[in-house]
C-alpha atoms as a printed R data frame, in Angstrom:
    type eleno elety resid chain resno       x      y       z
1   ATOM     1    CA   ILE     A     1 -38.913 26.324 -19.002
2   ATOM     2    CA   LEU     A     2 -41.184 28.854 -17.297
3   ATOM     3    CA   ASN     A     3 -40.082 31.502 -19.789
4   ATOM     4    CA   LYS     A     4 -40.645 29.414 -22.937
5   ATOM     5    CA   ASN     A     5 -44.451 29.485 -22.978
6   ATOM     6    CA   THR     A     6 -44.658 26.877 -25.737
7   ATOM     7    CA   ASP     A     7 -47.310 24.214 -26.310
8   ATOM     8    CA   ASN     A     8 -45.077 21.718 -24.486
9   ATOM     9    CA   THR     A     9 -44.352 23.926 -21.455
10  ATOM    10    CA   LEU     A    10 -46.898 22.362 -19.087
11  ATOM    11    CA   HIS     A    11 -45.667 18.828 -19.884
12  ATOM    12    CA   GLU     A    12 -42.048 19.881 -19.248
13  ATOM    13    CA   ILE     A    13 -43.012 21.481 -15.927
14  ATOM    14    CA   LEU     A    14 -44.733 18.275 -14.798
15  ATOM    15    CA   LYS     A    15 -41.675 16.245 -15.820
16  ATOM    16    CA   ILE     A    16 -39.188 18.425 -13.911
17  ATOM    17    CA   ALA     A    17 -41.463 18.662 -10.858
18  ATOM    18    CA   CYS     A    18 -41.864 14.862 -10.754
19  ATOM    19    CA   THR     A    19 -38.090 14.528 -10.707
20  ATOM    20    CA   SER     A    20 -37.800 17.109  -7.924
21  ATOM    21    CA   LEU     A    21 -40.587 15.584  -5.830
22  ATOM    22    CA   GLY     A    22 -39.665 11.957  -6.540
23  ATOM    23    CA   THR     A    23 -43.119 11.036  -7.890
24  ATOM    24    CA   ASP     A    24 -44.267  8.758 -10.729
25  ATOM    25    CA   ILE     A    25 -46.938 10.946 -12.310
26  ATOM    26    CA   GLY     A    26 -47.872 14.609 -12.603
27  ATOM    27    CA   CYS     A    27 -51.290 15.862 -13.620
28  ATOM    28    CA   ILE     A    28 -53.101 19.117 -14.398
29  ATOM    29    CA   SER     A    29 -56.855 18.688 -14.278
30  ATOM    30    CA   ASN     A    30 -59.982 20.614 -15.119
31  ATOM    31    CA   ILE     A    31 -63.005 19.974 -12.890
32  ATOM    32    CA   LYS     A    32 -66.564 20.219 -14.180
33  ATOM    33    CA   ASP     A    33 -69.164 19.105 -11.627
34  ATOM    34    CA   ASP     A    34 -67.891 15.625 -10.583
35  ATOM    35    CA   ALA     A    35 -65.972 15.073 -13.813
36  ATOM    36    CA   PHE     A    36 -62.175 14.971 -13.496
37  ATOM    37    CA   ILE     A    37 -60.758 15.867 -16.939
38  ATOM    38    CA   ILE     A    38 -56.988 15.398 -17.350
39  ATOM    39    CA   TYR     A    39 -55.746 18.545 -19.114
40  ATOM    40    CA   GLU     A    40 -52.028 17.640 -19.108
41  ATOM    41    CA   PHE     A    41 -50.278 14.488 -17.933
42  ATOM    42    CA   TYR     A    42 -46.790 13.127 -17.379
43  ATOM    43    CA   SER     A    43 -45.632  9.677 -16.259
44  ATOM    44    CA   THR     A    44 -42.211  8.156 -15.748
45  ATOM    45    CA   ASP     A    45 -43.672  5.163 -17.602
46  ATOM    46    CA   ASP     A    46 -43.757  6.117 -21.305
47  ATOM    47    CA   ASN     A    47 -46.498  3.542 -21.904
48  ATOM    48    CA   ILE     A    48 -48.958  5.456 -19.726
49  ATOM    49    CA   ASN     A    49 -50.668  8.554 -21.096
50  ATOM    50    CA   LEU     A    50 -53.928  9.662 -19.502
51  ATOM    51    CA   LYS     A    51 -54.138 13.088 -21.165
52  ATOM    52    CA   SER     A    52 -57.765 13.973 -22.039
53  ATOM    53    CA   GLU     A    53 -59.031 11.027 -19.951
54  ATOM    54    CA   LEU     A    54 -62.254 11.524 -17.992
55  ATOM    55    CA   LEU     A    55 -62.415 10.188 -14.416
56  ATOM    56    CA   ASP     A    56 -64.827 10.362 -11.500
57  ATOM    57    CA   LEU     A    57 -63.594 13.147  -9.202
58  ATOM    58    CA   THR     A    58 -64.534 11.181  -6.065
59  ATOM    59    CA   ASN     A    59 -62.099  8.439  -7.118
60  ATOM    60    CA   THR     A    60 -59.154 10.840  -6.880
61  ATOM    61    CA   PHE     A    61 -57.262 12.417  -3.998
62  ATOM    62    CA   CYS     A    62 -57.835 15.728  -5.815
63  ATOM    63    CA   ASP     A    63 -61.376 15.621  -4.454
64  ATOM    64    CA   ILE     A    64 -59.933 16.049  -0.958
65  ATOM    65    CA   THR     A    65 -57.571 18.760  -2.206
66  ATOM    66    CA   LEU     A    66 -60.460 20.850  -3.522
67  ATOM    67    CA   LYS     A    67 -62.342 20.477  -0.247
68  ATOM    68    CA   GLU     A    68 -59.256 21.468   1.771
69  ATOM    69    CA   ASN     A    69 -58.660 24.389  -0.673
70  ATOM    70    CA   LYS     A    70 -54.904 24.391  -0.044
71  ATOM    71    CA   VAL     A    71 -51.814 22.280  -0.645
72  ATOM    72    CA   PHE     A    72 -52.745 18.771   0.457
73  ATOM    73    CA   THR     A    73 -50.331 15.867   1.023
74  ATOM    74    CA   ILE     A    74 -50.486 12.143   1.750
75  ATOM    75    CA   ASN     A    75 -47.174 10.545   2.641
76  ATOM    76    CA   ASN     A    76 -48.541  7.005   2.998
77  ATOM    77    CA   ALA     A    77 -52.098  6.146   1.921
78  ATOM    78    CA   ASN     A    78 -51.927  2.710   3.553
79  ATOM    79    CA   VAL     A    79 -53.424  4.052   6.778
80  ATOM    80    CA   PRO     A    80 -57.030  3.902   8.052
81  ATOM    81    CA   ASP     A    81 -57.918  7.373   6.761
82  ATOM    82    CA   TYR     A    82 -57.122  6.578   3.110
83  ATOM    83    CA   ARG     A    83 -56.781  2.778   2.855
84  ATOM    84    CA   ASN     A    84 -60.332  2.398   1.522
85  ATOM    85    CA   HIS     A    85 -60.127  5.360  -0.856
86  ATOM    86    CA   ALA     A    86 -60.612  4.462  -4.537
87  ATOM    87    CA   CYS     A    87 -57.384  6.224  -5.516
88  ATOM    88    CA   PHE     A    88 -55.461  3.762  -3.316
89  ATOM    89    CA   GLU     A    89 -57.577  0.675  -3.957
90  ATOM    90    CA   MET     A    90 -58.154  1.110  -7.710
91  ATOM    91    CA   PHE     A    91 -55.074  2.994  -8.899
92  ATOM    92    CA   GLY     A    92 -52.539  2.010  -6.240
93  ATOM    93    CA   MET     A    93 -51.488  5.594  -5.447
94  ATOM    94    CA   ASN     A    94 -49.622  5.468  -2.135
95  ATOM    95    CA   SER     A    95 -48.364  9.075  -1.842
96  ATOM    96    CA   TYR     A    96 -49.776 12.347  -3.152
97  ATOM    97    CA   ILE     A    97 -49.315 16.135  -3.170
98  ATOM    98    CA   GLY     A    98 -51.670 18.572  -4.895
99  ATOM    99    CA   VAL     A    99 -53.030 22.116  -4.923
100 ATOM   100    CA   PRO     A   100 -56.251 23.696  -6.305
101 ATOM   101    CA   ILE     A   101 -55.933 26.027  -9.314
102 ATOM   102    CA   LYS     A   102 -58.339 28.654 -10.628
103 ATOM   103    CA   TYR     A   103 -58.288 30.387 -14.013
104 ATOM   104    CA   ASN     A   104 -60.477 32.190 -16.556
105 ATOM   105    CA   ASP     A   105 -62.402 33.711 -13.623
106 ATOM   106    CA   GLN     A   106 -64.583 30.599 -13.310
107 ATOM   107    CA   GLU     A   107 -62.643 27.428 -14.210
108 ATOM   108    CA   ILE     A   108 -61.233 25.260 -11.407
109 ATOM   109    CA   GLY     A   109 -58.861 22.331 -11.382
110 ATOM   110    CA   THR     A   110 -55.840 20.853  -9.627
111 ATOM   111    CA   LEU     A   111 -52.111 20.450 -10.041
112 ATOM   112    CA   SER     A   112 -51.113 17.137  -8.482
113 ATOM   113    CA   PHE     A   113 -48.303 14.605  -8.228
114 ATOM   114    CA   ALA     A   114 -48.551 11.014  -7.037
115 ATOM   115    CA   SER     A   115 -46.559  7.820  -6.667
116 ATOM   116    CA   LYS     A   116 -47.236  4.148  -6.009
117 ATOM   117    CA   ILE     A   117 -44.737  4.074  -3.146
118 ATOM   118    CA   PRO     A   118 -44.866  5.961   0.185
119 ATOM   119    CA   LYS     A   119 -43.051  9.287   0.375
120 ATOM   120    CA   ILE     A   120 -39.788  8.864   2.299
121 ATOM   121    CA   PRO     A   121 -38.748 11.299   3.623
122 ATOM   122    CA   VAL     A   122 -42.167 12.917   3.941
123 ATOM   123    CA   TYR     A   123 -43.130 15.967   1.880
124 ATOM   124    CA   SER     A   124 -41.298 18.989   3.277
125 ATOM   125    CA   GLN     A   125 -42.355 22.624   3.452
126 ATOM   126    CA   THR     A   126 -40.083 23.255   0.475
127 ATOM   127    CA   ASP     A   127 -42.018 20.644  -1.538
128 ATOM   128    CA   LYS     A   128 -45.298 22.298  -0.546
129 ATOM   129    CA   ASP     A   129 -43.988 25.759  -1.469
130 ATOM   130    CA   LEU     A   130 -42.840 24.458  -4.863
131 ATOM   131    CA   VAL     A   131 -46.256 22.946  -5.641
132 ATOM   132    CA   GLN     A   132 -47.997 26.105  -4.371
133 ATOM   133    CA   TYR     A   133 -45.905 28.333  -6.656
134 ATOM   134    CA   LEU     A   134 -46.254 26.035  -9.674
135 ATOM   135    CA   GLY     A   135 -50.022 25.994  -9.102
136 ATOM   136    CA   GLN     A   136 -50.082 29.791  -9.293
137 ATOM   137    CA   TRP     A   137 -47.903 29.736 -12.425
138 ATOM   138    CA   VAL     A   138 -50.108 27.137 -14.146
139 ATOM   139    CA   SER     A   139 -53.200 29.228 -13.308
140 ATOM   140    CA   ASN     A   140 -51.569 32.269 -14.915
141 ATOM   141    CA   PHE     A   141 -50.438 30.192 -17.913
142 ATOM   142    CA   LEU     A   142 -54.007 29.020 -18.533
143 ATOM   143    CA   ASP     A   143 -55.221 32.593 -18.067
144 ATOM   144    CA   ARG     A   144 -52.787 33.781 -20.736
145 ATOM   145    CA   SER     A   145 -53.959 31.049 -23.107
146 ATOM   146    CA   TYR     A   146 -57.527 32.185 -22.544
147 ATOM   147    CA   TYR     A   147 -56.706 35.822 -23.290
148 ATOM   148    CA   LYS     A   148 -54.665 34.872 -26.375
149 ATOM   149    CA   ARG     A   149 -57.683 33.052 -27.752
150 ATOM   150    CA   ASN     A   150 -59.765 36.137 -27.035
151 ATOM   151    CA   ILE     A   151 -57.209 38.314 -28.805
152 ATOM   152    CA   ALA     A   152 -57.280 36.055 -31.857
153 ATOM   153    CA   GLU     A   153 -61.057 36.224 -31.931
154 ATOM   154    CA   LYS     A   154 -61.077 39.993 -31.593
155 ATOM   155    CA   ASN     A   155 -58.406 40.304 -34.304
156 ATOM   156    CA   ASN     A   156 -60.726 38.435 -36.645
157 ATOM   157    CA   GLN     A   157 -63.520 40.778 -35.702
158 ATOM   158    CA   LEU     A   158 -61.304 43.796 -36.350
159 ATOM   159    CA   GLU     A   159 -60.402 42.496 -39.813
160 ATOM   160    CA   ASP     A   160 -64.080 42.344 -40.738
161 ATOM   161    CA   ILE     A   161 -64.669 45.825 -39.362
162 ATOM   162    CA   ASN     A   162 -61.668 47.252 -41.263
163 ATOM   163    CA   LYS     A   163 -63.126 45.918 -44.536
164 ATOM   164    CA   GLU     A   164 -66.352 47.723 -43.710
165 ATOM   165    CA   LEU     A   165 -64.504 51.005 -43.161
166 ATOM   166    CA   ALA     A   166 -63.937 51.468 -46.905
167 ATOM   167    CA   SER     A   167 -67.645 52.105 -47.445
168 ATOM   168    CA   LYS     A   168 -68.941 52.993 -43.984
169 ATOM   169    CA   ASN     A   169 -66.977 55.730 -42.227
170 ATOM   170    CA   GLU     A   170 -69.732 56.031 -39.634
171 ATOM   171    CA   ASN     A   171 -68.513 52.768 -38.063
172 ATOM   172    CA   LEU     A   172 -65.207 54.355 -37.008
173 ATOM   173    CA   GLN     A   173 -66.258 54.790 -33.384
174 ATOM   174    CA   ASN     A   174 -67.104 51.103 -33.022
175 ATOM   175    CA   ILE     A   175 -63.762 50.086 -34.467
176 ATOM   176    CA   MET     A   176 -61.880 52.328 -32.027
177 ATOM   177    CA   GLN     A   177 -63.781 50.746 -29.148
178 ATOM   178    CA   GLU     A   178 -62.733 47.271 -30.289
179 ATOM   179    CA   LYS     A   179 -59.121 48.410 -30.583
180 ATOM   180    CA   ASN     A   180 -59.124 49.787 -27.036
181 ATOM   181    CA   GLN     A   181 -60.520 46.537 -25.658
182 ATOM   182    CA   LEU     A   182 -57.729 44.719 -27.449
183 ATOM   183    CA   THR     A   183 -55.141 47.022 -25.871
184 ATOM   184    CA   GLN     A   184 -56.554 46.321 -22.402
185 ATOM   185    CA   ILE     A   185 -56.291 42.577 -23.010
186 ATOM   186    CA   LEU     A   186 -52.691 42.964 -24.198
187 ATOM   187    CA   VAL     A   187 -51.743 44.951 -21.105
188 ATOM   188    CA   HIS     A   188 -53.373 42.324 -18.880
189 ATOM   189    CA   ASP     A   189 -51.518 39.615 -20.802
190 ATOM   190    CA   LEU     A   190 -48.211 41.392 -20.174
191 ATOM   191    CA   LYS     A   191 -48.755 42.015 -16.476
192 ATOM   192    CA   SER     A   192 -49.524 38.412 -15.574
193 ATOM   193    CA   PRO     A   193 -46.151 36.785 -16.506
194 ATOM   194    CA   LEU     A   194 -44.181 39.857 -15.452
195 ATOM   195    CA   SER     A   195 -45.686 39.701 -11.975
196 ATOM   196    CA   ASN     A   196 -44.492 36.097 -11.717
197 ATOM   197    CA   ILE     A   197 -41.003 37.135 -12.846
198 ATOM   198    CA   LYS     A   198 -40.997 39.895 -10.248
199 ATOM   199    CA   MET     A   199 -41.978 37.386  -7.554
200 ATOM   200    CA   LEU     A   200 -39.162 35.086  -8.650
201 ATOM   201    CA   SER     A   201 -36.738 38.003  -8.451
202 ATOM   202    CA   PHE     A   202 -37.631 38.524  -4.790
203 ATOM   203    CA   LEU     A   203 -37.068 34.809  -4.153
204 ATOM   204    CA   PHE     A   204 -33.647 34.951  -5.833
205 ATOM   205    CA   GLN     A   205 -32.514 37.720  -3.482
206 ATOM   206    CA   ASP     A   206 -32.134 35.108  -0.739
207 ATOM   207    CA   PHE     A   207 -29.578 33.243  -2.875
208 ATOM   208    CA   VAL     A   208 -27.363 36.257  -3.677
209 ATOM   209    CA   LYS     A   209 -24.001 35.579  -2.047
210 ATOM   210    CA   ASP     A   210 -21.546 37.888  -3.827
211 ATOM   211    CA   LYS     A   211 -21.306 41.407  -5.266
212 ATOM   212    CA   GLU     A   212 -21.346 40.251  -8.903
213 ATOM   213    CA   SER     A   213 -24.621 38.364  -8.421
214 ATOM   214    CA   GLU     A   214 -26.052 41.344  -6.570
215 ATOM   215    CA   GLU     A   215 -25.161 43.662  -9.491
216 ATOM   216    CA   LEU     A   216 -26.681 41.272 -12.047
217 ATOM   217    CA   LEU     A   217 -29.880 41.015 -10.019
218 ATOM   218    CA   SER     A   218 -29.962 44.813  -9.752
219 ATOM   219    CA   ILE     A   219 -29.689 45.144 -13.554
220 ATOM   220    CA   PHE     A   220 -32.458 42.576 -13.926
221 ATOM   221    CA   ASN     A   221 -34.741 44.408 -11.488
222 ATOM   222    CA   ASN     A   222 -34.087 47.767 -13.143
223 ATOM   223    CA   SER     A   223 -34.889 46.335 -16.570
224 ATOM   224    CA   LEU     A   224 -38.055 44.787 -15.171
225 ATOM   225    CA   GLN     A   225 -39.016 48.152 -13.715
226 ATOM   226    CA   ASP     A   226 -38.569 49.721 -17.168
227 ATOM   227    CA   VAL     A   227 -40.990 47.173 -18.633
228 ATOM   228    CA   PHE     A   228 -43.605 47.964 -15.981
229 ATOM   229    CA   HIS     A   229 -43.086 51.651 -16.792
230 ATOM   230    CA   LEU     A   230 -43.764 50.916 -20.473
231 ATOM   231    CA   ILE     A   231 -46.985 49.128 -19.547
232 ATOM   232    CA   ASP     A   232 -48.011 52.153 -17.477
233 ATOM   233    CA   GLN     A   233 -47.374 54.315 -20.536
234 ATOM   234    CA   MET     A   234 -49.587 52.076 -22.647
235 ATOM   235    CA   GLU     A   235 -52.377 52.374 -20.082
236 ATOM   236    CA   THR     A   236 -51.934 56.146 -19.915
237 ATOM   237    CA   LEU     A   237 -52.059 56.426 -23.696
238 ATOM   238    CA   ASN     A   238 -55.206 54.331 -23.801
239 ATOM   239    CA   ASN     A   239 -56.801 56.559 -21.159
240 ATOM   240    CA   MET     A   240 -55.765 59.733 -22.973
241 ATOM   241    CA   GLU     A   241 -57.459 58.534 -26.141
242 ATOM   242    CA   ASN     A   242 -60.696 57.612 -24.418
243 ATOM   243    CA   PHE     A   243 -61.083 59.935 -21.470
244 ATOM   244    CA   GLU     A   244 -60.645 63.635 -20.988
245 ATOM   245    CA   LEU     A   245 -57.609 64.185 -18.780
246 ATOM   246    CA   ASN     A   246 -57.671 67.098 -16.353
247 ATOM   247    CA   ASN     A   247 -54.386 68.830 -15.707
248 ATOM   248    CA   TYR     A   248 -53.604 69.493 -12.073
249 ATOM   249    CA   ILE     A   249 -51.824 72.843 -12.232
250 ATOM   250    CA   GLU     A   250 -49.825 73.855  -9.173
251 ATOM   251    CA   GLU     A   251 -46.983 76.185  -8.318
252 ATOM   252    CA   PHE     A   252 -43.647 74.646  -7.311
253 ATOM   253    CA   ASP     A   253 -39.896 75.127  -7.509
254 ATOM   254    CA   LEU     A   254 -38.657 73.553 -10.760
255 ATOM   255    CA   HIS     A   255 -35.024 73.457  -9.592
256 ATOM   256    CA   GLU     A   256 -35.937 71.497  -6.453
257 ATOM   257    CA   PHE     A   257 -38.279 69.288  -8.494
258 ATOM   258    CA   LEU     A   258 -35.456 68.296 -10.857
259 ATOM   259    CA   GLU     A   259 -32.952 67.672  -8.066
260 ATOM   260    CA   GLU     A   260 -35.395 65.398  -6.257
261 ATOM   261    CA   ASN     A   261 -36.428 63.408  -9.345
262 ATOM   262    CA   LEU     A   262 -32.875 62.942 -10.594
263 ATOM   263    CA   LYS     A   263 -32.114 61.009  -7.398
264 ATOM   264    CA   ASN     A   264 -34.422 58.242  -8.659
265 ATOM   265    CA   PHE     A   265 -31.969 57.480 -11.469
266 ATOM   266    CA   ASN     A   266 -28.784 57.300  -9.399
267 ATOM   267    CA   ASN     A   267 -28.889 53.532  -8.821
268 ATOM   268    CA   THR     A   268 -29.630 52.763 -12.480
269 ATOM   269    CA   ALA     A   269 -26.795 55.029 -13.606
270 ATOM   270    CA   GLU     A   270 -24.319 53.623 -11.056
271 ATOM   271    CA   VAL     A   271 -24.790 50.109 -12.449
272 ATOM   272    CA   LYS     A   272 -23.279 51.345 -15.742
273 ATOM   273    CA   GLU     A   273 -20.857 53.728 -13.944
274 ATOM   274    CA   ILE     A   274 -22.567 56.670 -15.630
275 ATOM   275    CA   LYS     A   275 -22.199 60.100 -14.008
276 ATOM   276    CA   ILE     A   276 -25.202 62.420 -13.993
277 ATOM   277    CA   HIS     A   277 -24.314 66.138 -13.945
278 ATOM   278    CA   TYR     A   278 -26.963 68.723 -13.153
279 ATOM   279    CA   SER     A   279 -26.656 72.535 -13.408
280 ATOM   280    CA   PHE     A   280 -29.037 75.473 -12.953
281 ATOM   281    CA   GLU     A   281 -28.629 78.954 -14.428
282 ATOM   282    CA   GLY     A   282 -31.067 81.605 -13.371
283 ATOM   283    CA   SER     A   283 -32.384 83.666 -10.511
284 ATOM   284    CA   THR     A   284 -35.764 81.993 -10.067
285 ATOM   285    CA   SER     A   285 -37.271 78.595 -10.812
286 ATOM   286    CA   ILE     A   286 -40.922 78.925  -9.741
287 ATOM   287    CA   ILE     A   287 -43.311 77.422 -12.291
288 ATOM   288    CA   LYS     A   288 -47.001 76.537 -12.615
289 ATOM   289    CA   THR     A   289 -47.719 73.249 -14.374
290 ATOM   290    CA   ASP     A   290 -48.727 69.596 -13.842
291 ATOM   291    CA   GLN     A   291 -45.966 67.767 -11.966
292 ATOM   292    CA   ASN     A   292 -47.100 64.298 -13.050
293 ATOM   293    CA   PHE     A   293 -46.884 65.066 -16.768
294 ATOM   294    CA   LEU     A   294 -43.550 66.806 -16.341
295 ATOM   295    CA   LYS     A   295 -42.223 63.854 -14.334
296 ATOM   296    CA   ARG     A   296 -43.278 61.458 -17.128
297 ATOM   297    CA   ILE     A   297 -41.460 63.544 -19.767
298 ATOM   298    CA   LEU     A   298 -38.338 63.677 -17.615
299 ATOM   299    CA   HIS     A   299 -38.427 59.931 -16.971
300 ATOM   300    CA   ASN     A   300 -38.748 59.118 -20.683
301 ATOM   301    CA   LEU     A   301 -35.820 61.296 -21.719
302 ATOM   302    CA   LEU     A   302 -33.469 60.391 -18.871
303 ATOM   303    CA   SER     A   303 -34.204 56.644 -18.883
304 ATOM   304    CA   ASN     A   304 -33.434 56.586 -22.624
305 ATOM   305    CA   ALA     A   305 -30.230 58.531 -22.062
306 ATOM   306    CA   ILE     A   306 -29.056 55.918 -19.542
307 ATOM   307    CA   LYS     A   307 -30.301 52.974 -21.606
308 ATOM   308    CA   PHE     A   308 -28.483 53.976 -24.798
309 ATOM   309    CA   SER     A   309 -25.266 55.222 -23.169
310 ATOM   310    CA   ALA     A   310 -22.252 52.950 -22.893
311 ATOM   311    CA   PHE     A   311 -20.525 52.271 -19.585
312 ATOM   312    CA   LYS     A   312 -18.548 55.074 -17.875
313 ATOM   313    CA   LYS     A   313 -20.187 57.890 -19.855
314 ATOM   314    CA   ASN     A   314 -21.705 61.194 -18.747
315 ATOM   315    CA   ILE     A   315 -25.208 62.630 -18.852
316 ATOM   316    CA   TYR     A   316 -25.736 66.376 -18.521
317 ATOM   317    CA   ILE     A   317 -28.994 67.944 -17.361
318 ATOM   318    CA   SER     A   318 -29.328 71.703 -17.325
319 ATOM   319    CA   LEU     A   319 -32.082 74.109 -16.292
320 ATOM   320    CA   LYS     A   320 -31.941 77.662 -17.675
321 ATOM   321    CA   ASP     A   321 -34.167 80.689 -17.108
322 ATOM   322    CA   ILE     A   322 -34.138 82.615 -20.405
323 ATOM   323    CA   ASN     A   323 -36.562 85.437 -21.203
324 ATOM   324    CA   ASP     A   324 -39.199 84.234 -18.742
325 ATOM   325    CA   GLU     A   325 -39.025 80.730 -20.129
326 ATOM   326    CA   PHE     A   326 -37.474 77.625 -18.618
327 ATOM   327    CA   ILE     A   327 -35.386 75.313 -20.792
328 ATOM   328    CA   ILE     A   328 -34.587 71.822 -19.547
329 ATOM   329    CA   ALA     A   329 -31.904 70.144 -21.666
330 ATOM   330    CA   ILE     A   330 -30.702 66.540 -21.418
331 ATOM   331    CA   LYS     A   331 -27.515 65.568 -23.221
332 ATOM   332    CA   ASP     A   332 -25.827 62.157 -23.281
333 ATOM   333    CA   GLU     A   333 -22.755 60.616 -24.931
334 ATOM   334    CA   GLY     A   334 -24.678 57.836 -26.645
335 ATOM   335    CA   PRO     A   335 -24.765 56.952 -30.385
336 ATOM   336    CA   GLY     A   336 -27.402 59.566 -31.262
337 ATOM   337    CA   ILE     A   337 -30.303 59.100 -33.679
338 ATOM   338    CA   ASN     A   338 -29.885 58.395 -37.401
339 ATOM   339    CA   GLU     A   339 -31.456 60.959 -39.730
340 ATOM   340    CA   GLU     A   340 -33.804 58.370 -41.232
341 ATOM   341    CA   GLU     A   341 -34.989 57.437 -37.717
342 ATOM   342    CA   LYS     A   342 -35.747 61.014 -36.634
343 ATOM   343    CA   VAL     A   343 -38.967 61.063 -38.660
344 ATOM   344    CA   LYS     A   344 -40.302 58.411 -36.253
345 ATOM   345    CA   LEU     A   345 -39.586 60.444 -33.120
346 ATOM   346    CA   PHE     A   346 -43.208 61.333 -32.407
347 ATOM   347    CA   ASP     A   347 -44.805 58.113 -33.609
348 ATOM   348    CA   ARG     A   348 -46.449 56.078 -30.904
349 ATOM   349    CA   PHE     A   349 -44.219 53.369 -29.322
350 ATOM   350    CA   SER     A   350 -41.267 54.363 -31.548
């Protein structure tokens, strides 16, 4: 459900969480001053639907949640502290668990669950952790929705600007600026859900009980790392187009550099039982260049070689000193590149 990101995702999350927590209703709210606006709502009673309803914040237990600014629980409201509260008197809510949420840099609200019967057994730390995590996920979900709306708006703006380009070439710089802002929004939009997935991956490590599960989780983490690398490339490309990059030239041993960097790919290759063979031919391997750029080139070529090679194949990396030039060659046993695809080799993101 967390991966679907459809219009119905929030409702499904509330439904599943209510089942897990044993509550009657689940609610995502937006708070403006003292107005409690129900953004999404779920009830075990199909006849009750309070979505888009407007309530007085002080009549809800969410008012206390916002003041506490953390996960807040009530196991039995029929006690002196809460017996006279409007949420118990007016709505009959006897148990409650909720957490504040923040999104769009300025919007606040709550994720809450309640029931008309006391909570037995009482809310556990696991229940609190679940609500805490779901609150973070809902905040990120609403953030993504906000940025998608921004992207749609900026796309409309770009369409108008592109029409103007036919007659006004002088507006090119403005159009490029809009495009770069759009790229930044896209990168932000990618990082938010991926960070949640990465956090989930760390949580799943505690449940790994056998070697097969450990290998699957390792493949998952490696693939996730590749995606983060792609995002870094997008950010680098955006910076290269808009800022002058200064090369940091230094002298180092190329042979040692390759040996050290190839170690970073051993775990990824072992998952597919791929053997990496490295050889060096020459008498010297001292070079002056920018290590960071060279490392990026090496990572792109070698990660692709592993990605597109079948299981139990070989990858050969060689370094040769020929006529005062160094040649680094990477060869794999993958399917190769079709002739019609080779024309795309130096196109961006191809």
